[in-house]
C-alpha angles and dihedrals in degrees: 000000000000119000093229102024130261106352089204086067109037098033098062088044094054092049090047089052093047092048091050093053090049090054096046091049090049094049091052099039101036089032093067095044089048087048088054088054093049089053094053095101093059091057133078123233100273093043088053089056091052091046090054090046089054093060099025096099096043113037099084092050091046092059090054089077091063092051089050096049093048090045092051089048091049097050100031102036106023093160091053092047092054094047095045096043095045091054092045100041094123103046089042089053090049093046090052090052091051092048092050092048092048093050094048092046091049094060099034098047089068099049102033122106111269093253088063100041093090090054093056093044087056091047091051088052093047091047092050092046095048092049093048095048090045092055094045091051090050090050093052092048091049093053091050093053100267089274113146099224125140092251095049092046087051091052091045092052087050092052088044089061094042094047091047091053088046091056089050089052099053087041086056092052090049090053089050089056096041100044144040141200124032094348089057092051091051089049090054091058093044089054091049094058095037099054091071090056090054093047091049088050095050091043095051093049091043089052097044101043098069091055092051088083140359088237094059090045094054091046087059105036109026115101130290092009093073089059096049091046095047097092090067097066092036093051090044091054092045089052089052093052092046091048093051094047090051093049093052088053099047145153092046118215114288086002092280119171094008085151094065098085090050090049095048093046086054093053091050091053089048092054091047092049092047092052090049092047092051091048096054104034128144090023118085090181105039112262090338112071129022121207086254098054091044096044124112122240114295091241090057093046091054091059093043089050090056091053095045089053086064102037097045099055089043091056093043091047097055091040089056090044094053094048090045095050095045098041119135129042123340117256134213113302111246133162099182 
């Protein structure tokens, strides 16, 4: 008799949960710093320095969550890793090019001669845009079952745009929190425009997902499931209204509660992710492979779980430490 029940059941579920948490944290954390890069063309030189300073202590740690999520998929669900990466080989390659360009530009723009600073600013924007569009394209194609048809590619291109605008929105809310003065006023206006892209993106995926398969449609619209799940869209709608109301009244007096738009945006991402996770569970490859079909042997998963219990708290610990130490408004960017 197993101490915790059948490991072929609970171990795949645990790893699917951990992988989902890693993806969600990545989307929120690296989403805002990608969004800051996407907003670069709308800022002047000094404002760009301040925007870089607002993400400088965090962006490396933020990308660690992507590495963790892909690593967990590789070792815990190798069959799914092969299936997904094979289907998404091209956009994944483009995303990696964007991440490399962005990382190089981040470091070079500060130390480059003044004549070349604009070049690296443009490279940072291009890397952020390429990465965001690639991730949005992969999301759309995943939702549509990883099949490369003209209709699915068109939907993926649509979600690429919406996710990029969504990243710019959460990036704008981060700038609202980390800056003040003229840049903060600009960030408020950016967020007021970006929120509608996020809403359209969530709406498009929410409307498309139930029609991917009869199974997902029944999970959402059969009775009484539709009653149990109704709080998700209702809460999402209320969050959008609250966000819009806040943004129209910002900045608050004495810059109080400047963190609220970012917190509300994070909650909106969380609700959207929860709805998507519910739709596709227990499939890790839509309608093809469940987490139980794709999982490694229980003996391997036990060993991996021990390592994860060490690695995950470490990543979480230094992330919390970085956000604690560098809390408050972003200061002048200096490398001397």
